[in-house]
C-alpha positions as CSV (number, residue, x, y, z in Angstrom):
1,X,0.0,0.0,0.0
2,X,1.5,3.4,-1.0
3,X,2.1,5.8,1.8
4,X,4.5,8.7,2.6
5,X,7.5,6.3,3.1
6,X,6.5,3.6,0.6
7,X,5.5,4.3,-3.0
8,X,3.3,2.4,-5.4
9,X,6.3,0.3,-6.5
10,X,6.8,-0.8,-2.9
11,X,10.1,1.2,-2.5
12,X,10.5,1.7,1.3
13,X,12.3,4.8,2.5
14,X,13.9,5.1,5.9
15,X,16.4,7.3,7.7
16,X,17.8,4.2,9.6
17,X,20.7,2.2,8.2
18,X,18.6,-1.0,8.3
19,X,15.0,-2.2,8.1
20,X,14.0,-4.3,11.1
21,X,13.1,-7.8,10.1
22,X,14.2,-7.2,6.4
23,X,17.8,-8.2,5.9
24,X,19.7,-6.3,3.2
25,X,20.6,-8.6,0.3
26,X,22.4,-6.2,-2.0
27,X,23.6,-2.6,-1.9
28,X,22.9,-0.8,-5.2
29,X,24.6,2.5,-4.6
30,X,23.8,6.1,-3.6
31,X,20.6,7.6,-5.0
32,X,19.5,11.2,-4.9
33,X,16.5,13.4,-5.6
34,X,16.6,17.2,-5.8
35,X,13.9,19.7,-6.2
36,X,14.4,23.5,-6.7
37,X,11.4,25.8,-6.2
38,X,11.2,29.5,-6.7
39,X,9.7,31.9,-4.3
40,X,6.6,33.9,-5.2
41,X,6.2,37.6,-4.7
42,X,2.8,37.4,-3.1
43,X,3.8,34.4,-0.9
44,X,6.8,36.4,0.2
45,X,4.7,39.5,1.0
46,X,2.3,37.5,3.2
47,X,5.1,35.6,4.9
48,X,6.7,39.0,5.8
49,X,3.4,40.1,7.3
50,X,3.3,36.8,9.3
51,X,6.8,37.6,10.5
52,X,5.5,40.9,11.9
53,X,2.3,39.7,13.4
54,X,3.4,36.2,14.3
55,X,2.0,32.8,13.3
56,X,2.9,30.1,10.9
57,X,3.3,30.6,7.1
58,X,1.0,27.9,5.7
59,X,2.0,28.7,2.1
60,X,5.7,28.2,2.8
61,X,5.0,25.0,4.8
62,X,3.0,23.6,1.9
63,X,5.9,24.4,-0.5
64,X,8.4,22.7,1.8
65,X,6.2,19.6,2.2
66,X,5.6,19.3,-1.6
67,X,9.3,19.8,-2.4
68,X,10.3,17.2,0.2
69,X,7.7,14.7,-1.2
70,X,8.9,15.3,-4.8
71,X,12.6,14.8,-3.8
72,X,11.7,11.5,-2.0
73,X,9.7,10.3,-5.0
74,X,12.7,11.0,-7.2
75,X,14.9,9.0,-4.8
76,X,12.4,6.1,-4.9
77,X,12.3,6.1,-8.7
78,X,16.1,6.1,-9.0
79,X,16.3,3.2,-6.5
80,X,13.6,1.2,-8.5
81,X,15.5,1.7,-11.8
82,X,18.5,0.1,-10.1
83,X,16.5,-2.9,-9.0
84,X,16.1,-1.7,-5.4
85,X,13.0,-2.0,-3.2
86,X,14.2,0.2,-0.4
87,X,16.4,3.3,0.4
88,X,18.2,3.3,3.7
89,X,20.1,6.0,5.5
90,X,18.1,8.8,3.9
91,X,19.2,12.4,4.6
92,X,17.1,15.4,3.8
93,X,18.8,18.8,3.2
94,X,17.3,22.3,2.6
95,X,19.3,25.1,1.1
96,X,18.4,28.6,0.0
97,X,20.1,29.4,-3.3
98,X,20.2,32.1,-6.0
99,X,21.6,35.6,-6.0
100,X,18.8,37.0,-3.8
101,X,18.0,33.8,-1.9
102,X,14.7,33.4,-3.8
103,X,15.1,29.7,-4.6
104,X,14.8,26.8,-2.2
105,X,16.5,23.5,-2.9
106,X,15.4,20.3,-1.2
107,X,17.7,17.3,-1.7
108,X,17.3,13.7,-0.5
109,X,20.0,11.1,-0.6
110,X,20.4,7.6,0.6
111,X,21.6,4.1,-0.3
112,X,19.4,2.0,-2.6
113,X,19.2,-1.6,-1.4
114,X,17.4,-4.8,-2.1
115,X,15.8,-6.4,1.0
C-alpha cells in the first residue's frame, strides 16, 4: 500500500541504516532526488506580514512539504530503476540558493538496497 514512506512500486524509504526484520541482500549505490522551487512575490509578502504579526506561514509550509515529497519520489524512482526496493540512511537537506536567496533546494540522498 502506498504511503508517505513507501511508493506504489513498494520502495521503502527510511532514515535508519537497516529495516528491522528485512535483511539487506544487496547494496545498489547512492541515490538522490533534488527539487528546486522558486519563491513567489505574493507568498513572500504574506510571509513577511506573518513575521511581523506572528504565526505560521502555511504557504511556505506547503511548498516545503511538496518539495520534500517530490525529492523523496525521485529518490524512490532512482532506486527502483537500479532494481532496489528500499532506500536506507536517507538524509534530507534544505538550502536557500540564488543571488537573492529566492530559490529553495530540497535534496534527499540515501543508499538503494534490495531487501
